[in-house]
C-alpha positions as CSV (number, residue, x, y, z in Angstrom):
1,M,-74.1,66.3,250.4
2,L,-77.2,67.4,248.5
3,E,-80.4,68.0,250.5
4,A,-83.8,66.4,250.1
5,L,-86.5,69.1,250.7
6,E,-89.7,67.2,251.7
7,F,-93.0,68.7,252.8
8,V,-96.4,67.0,253.1
9,D,-99.8,68.5,253.5
10,E,-98.7,71.9,254.9
11,S,-98.5,75.5,253.9
12,V,-95.1,76.3,252.6
13,D,-95.5,80.0,252.1
14,P,-93.3,80.8,255.1
15,K,-90.6,78.5,253.7
16,V,-90.5,79.6,250.1
17,A,-87.5,81.9,250.5
18,D,-85.4,79.0,252.1
19,I,-86.6,76.6,249.4
20,S,-85.7,79.0,246.6
21,A,-82.3,79.7,248.1
22,C,-81.5,76.0,248.4
23,L,-82.5,75.4,244.8
24,R,-80.7,78.4,243.4
25,G,-77.6,77.4,245.4
26,N,-77.7,74.0,243.8
27,S,-77.7,72.2,247.1
28,A,-81.0,70.2,246.7
29,C,-81.5,67.0,244.6
30,L,-85.1,66.4,245.6
31,L,-88.1,68.7,246.2
32,S,-91.3,67.2,247.3
33,L,-94.4,69.4,248.0
34,R,-96.9,66.6,248.2
35,G,-100.4,68.0,249.0
36,C,-98.9,71.3,250.1
37,S,-100.7,74.7,249.8
38,M,-99.2,78.0,248.8
39,T,-100.1,81.2,247.0
40,D,-99.7,81.4,243.3
41,E,-96.8,83.8,243.7
42,A,-95.0,81.4,246.0
43,F,-95.5,78.6,243.5
44,S,-94.2,80.8,240.7
45,E,-91.1,81.7,242.8
46,I,-90.4,78.0,243.4
47,C,-90.7,77.3,239.7
48,R,-88.3,80.1,238.9
49,A,-85.8,78.6,241.4
50,V,-86.3,75.2,239.7
51,S,-85.4,76.8,236.4
52,A,-82.1,78.0,237.9
53,S,-81.2,74.8,239.6
54,S,-78.6,72.5,238.2
55,S,-78.7,70.0,241.1
56,L,-82.4,69.1,241.2
57,R,-83.3,65.5,240.1
58,H,-86.7,64.7,241.6
59,L,-89.7,67.0,241.6
60,N,-92.8,65.8,243.4
61,L,-95.9,67.9,243.0
62,N,-98.4,65.2,243.8
63,I,-101.9,65.8,245.1
64,N,-103.3,68.8,243.3
65,V,-100.4,71.2,243.8
66,V,-100.6,72.2,240.1
67,H,-104.3,72.9,240.2
68,S,-104.6,75.7,237.6
69,S,-103.6,76.7,234.1
70,H,-101.5,79.5,235.6
71,R,-99.5,77.0,237.7
72,M,-99.1,74.6,234.8
73,K,-97.7,77.5,232.7
74,A,-95.2,78.3,235.5
75,L,-94.2,74.6,235.8
76,A,-93.8,74.2,232.0
77,N,-91.6,77.3,231.8
78,S,-89.4,75.9,234.5
79,L,-89.1,72.6,232.8
80,R,-88.0,74.3,229.5
81,A,-85.2,76.0,231.4
82,N,-84.2,73.1,233.7
83,H,-82.0,70.3,232.2
84,T,-81.4,68.2,235.3
85,I,-84.8,66.8,236.5
86,T,-85.2,63.1,235.8
87,H,-88.3,62.4,237.9
88,L,-91.6,64.4,237.7
89,M,-94.6,63.4,239.7
90,L,-98.1,65.0,239.4
91,H,-100.1,62.1,240.8
92,G,-103.6,63.0,242.0
93,T,-103.8,66.3,240.1
94,S,-106.9,66.9,237.9
95,L,-105.4,67.9,234.5
96,T,-107.2,69.4,231.5
97,E,-106.3,68.8,227.9
98,K,-104.8,72.3,227.7
99,Q,-102.7,71.7,230.8
100,V,-101.4,68.4,229.5
101,K,-100.6,70.0,226.1
102,K,-98.5,72.7,227.9
103,L,-96.7,69.9,229.8
104,W,-96.1,68.0,226.6
105,K,-94.6,71.0,224.9
106,A,-92.1,71.4,227.8
107,L,-91.3,67.7,228.2
108,K,-90.7,66.9,224.5
109,R,-87.6,69.1,224.6
110,H,-86.4,68.1,228.1
111,P,-83.2,66.0,227.7
112,I,-83.3,63.6,230.6
113,I,-86.8,62.9,232.0
114,E,-86.9,59.3,233.0
115,F,-90.0,58.9,235.2
116,L,-93.4,60.6,234.7
117,D,-96.2,60.0,237.1
118,L,-99.7,61.1,235.8
119,G,-101.6,58.6,237.8
120,D,-105.1,59.6,239.0
121,C,-105.0,62.8,237.0
122,S,-108.5,62.6,235.4
123,L,-106.9,62.2,232.0
124,T,-109.2,61.9,229.0
125,D,-108.6,60.6,225.5
126,A,-107.7,64.1,224.4
127,C,-105.0,64.2,227.1
128,V,-103.6,60.8,226.3
129,Q,-102.7,61.9,222.7
130,Y,-100.0,64.1,224.1
131,V,-98.6,61.3,226.3
132,A,-98.6,59.1,223.2
133,R,-96.7,61.8,221.2
134,L,-94.2,62.1,224.0
135,L,-93.5,58.3,223.9
136,S,-93.3,58.2,220.1
137,K,-90.5,60.7,220.0
138,Q,-88.3,58.7,222.4
139,T,-85.9,56.3,220.7
140,V,-82.4,55.0,221.3
141,E,-79.8,56.0,218.8
142,R,-78.7,52.9,216.9
143,S,-75.7,52.8,214.5
144,T,-75.6,50.3,211.6
145,I,-73.3,49.8,208.7
146,D,-74.8,50.5,205.2
147,D,-74.1,48.8,201.9
148,V,-70.9,50.6,201.3
149,G,-69.5,50.1,204.8
150,A,-70.3,53.5,206.2
151,A,-71.8,54.0,209.7
152,R,-75.4,55.1,209.6
153,T,-77.6,56.4,212.4
154,D,-81.1,54.8,212.3
155,S,-82.8,57.1,214.8
156,K,-82.0,60.4,216.5
157,P,-81.1,60.3,220.2
158,C,-83.8,61.6,222.5
159,H,-84.5,61.7,226.2
160,R,-85.0,58.3,227.7
161,M,-88.3,57.9,229.6
162,R,-88.0,54.6,231.5
163,E,-91.1,54.7,233.7
164,L,-94.6,55.9,233.0
165,N,-97.5,55.8,235.5
166,L,-101.0,56.3,234.1
167,S,-102.9,54.4,236.8
168,A,-106.5,55.2,237.8
169,N,-107.4,57.4,234.9
170,T,-110.8,55.9,234.3
171,D,-112.0,58.5,231.8
172,I,-109.8,57.1,229.1
173,S,-111.7,55.0,226.6
174,L,-110.6,52.5,223.9
175,L,-109.7,55.4,221.6
176,G,-107.2,56.7,224.2
177,W,-105.7,53.3,224.8
178,T,-105.3,52.9,221.0
179,Q,-103.5,56.2,220.8
180,L,-101.2,55.1,223.6
181,A,-100.5,51.8,221.9
182,I,-99.4,53.7,218.7
183,G,-97.0,55.7,220.8
184,L,-95.7,52.6,222.5
185,A,-95.1,50.9,219.1
186,R,-92.8,53.8,218.2
187,N,-91.0,53.9,221.5
188,T,-87.8,52.1,222.3
189,T,-86.9,53.4,225.8
190,L,-89.8,52.6,228.2
191,E,-89.1,49.8,230.8
192,M,-92.0,50.1,233.2
193,L,-95.6,50.9,232.5
194,Y,-98.3,51.2,235.2
195,L,-101.9,51.1,233.9
196,D,-103.6,49.6,237.0
197,Y,-107.2,50.4,237.9
198,N,-108.1,51.8,234.5
199,D,-111.1,50.7,232.5
200,L,-108.9,48.9,229.9
201,L,-111.3,46.0,229.5
202,S,-110.5,43.2,227.1
203,E,-110.5,45.5,224.1
204,G,-108.0,47.9,225.5
205,A,-105.7,45.1,226.8
206,A,-105.7,43.5,223.3
207,V,-104.7,46.8,221.6
208,L,-101.9,47.4,224.1
209,A,-100.7,43.8,224.0
210,V,-99.9,44.1,220.3
211,A,-97.7,47.2,220.9
212,L,-96.0,45.7,223.9
213,S,-95.2,42.5,222.1
214,V,-92.7,44.2,219.9
215,H,-91.2,46.6,222.5
216,P,-87.5,46.1,222.9
217,E,-87.1,47.3,226.4
218,I,-90.3,46.9,228.4
219,R,-89.8,44.8,231.6
220,V,-92.8,45.5,233.8
221,V,-96.4,46.1,232.9
222,D,-99.1,46.6,235.6
223,M,-102.7,45.9,234.4
224,E,-104.2,45.1,237.9
225,G,-107.9,45.8,238.3
226,C,-108.5,46.8,234.7
227,G,-111.7,44.8,233.9
228,I,-109.9,42.4,231.6
229,G,-111.6,39.1,230.8
230,D,-110.5,35.9,229.2
231,D,-110.9,37.4,225.7
232,G,-108.4,40.1,226.6
233,A,-106.1,37.5,228.2
234,S,-106.3,35.4,225.0
235,H,-105.1,38.4,223.0
236,I,-102.3,39.0,225.5
237,L,-101.3,35.3,225.3
238,A,-101.3,35.4,221.5
239,A,-99.2,38.6,221.4
240,L,-96.6,37.1,223.8
241,K,-96.1,34.1,221.6
242,K,-94.8,35.9,218.5
243,P,-92.3,36.0,220.1
244,R,-92.6,37.5,223.6
245,P,-91.0,40.9,224.2
246,P,-87.3,40.2,224.8
247,K,-87.1,41.8,228.3
248,L,-90.6,41.5,229.6
249,E,-90.4,39.7,233.0
250,K,-93.5,40.9,235.0
251,L,-97.1,41.4,233.8
252,I,-99.4,42.0,236.7
253,L,-103.0,40.9,236.0
254,T,-104.5,40.4,239.5
255,N,-108.0,41.6,240.3
256,N,-109.3,41.0,236.7
257,D,-111.9,38.5,235.4
258,I,-109.3,36.1,233.9
259,S,-109.4,32.4,234.5
260,V,-106.6,30.7,236.5
261,E,-105.7,28.7,233.4
262,K,-105.1,31.8,231.3
263,V,-103.1,33.5,234.0
264,E,-100.9,30.4,234.4
265,S,-100.4,30.2,230.6
266,I,-99.3,33.9,230.5
267,T,-97.0,33.5,233.5
268,A,-95.4,30.4,231.9
269,L,-94.5,32.4,228.8
270,L,-92.7,35.0,230.9
271,Q,-90.4,32.5,232.5
272,P,-86.8,32.7,231.3
273,P,-85.8,29.8,229.0
274,V,-84.1,27.0,230.8
């Protein structure tokens, strides 16, 4: 049975050799270093071991573990070499545009990333452009029959990101949300999108609603506490009517400035047909 290596808020320097051996020996499916401290050399060794692992699926580096450009470079290099990780978590890490760009360059070639957590990462509009580019490259291969009866591929297969967490990145403005909406409009794989506690406001919600309304796979969208008013809710309502996204089943709008009537109207649209 594969091991889950989990450490929280501790120094892992004394354990790096054991962690590395476990990863290199392909006996670990999960590595969580949430809030842990270590030297840069220890972090680099762990990243080298991640590169060599063919069993690792979940990598949790939440709470400022990747706190420098040096560490992001080491992580990006490991992601380029690793082809097994499906879940990457960096929640609570202050990331610069240059760091996000390095991450994007690594992830855009990663074959099977399904879940990316960039919540509370101090992302800016400049950072979001790379998230949008990552989304726009992800499509499901679809085969159709052309006019002469030959099979034709409409889009190239790519990694299938299913969940994206961008919660609590309050430095993102309408420009950033517009960039994200463009990426979503080109994406065909995402199923869950968490945007809670951002400053979307009604304008940002309106832009995203248009992109989400035509998304073929989205099931859950969280816009809790995003400063959305009735104007934004009206745009969401209009987008869901033409027609509603085929798989959307849950749209979280609690802790906004939306009237009960608007919320009930939106909820009614998400009910499966009788």
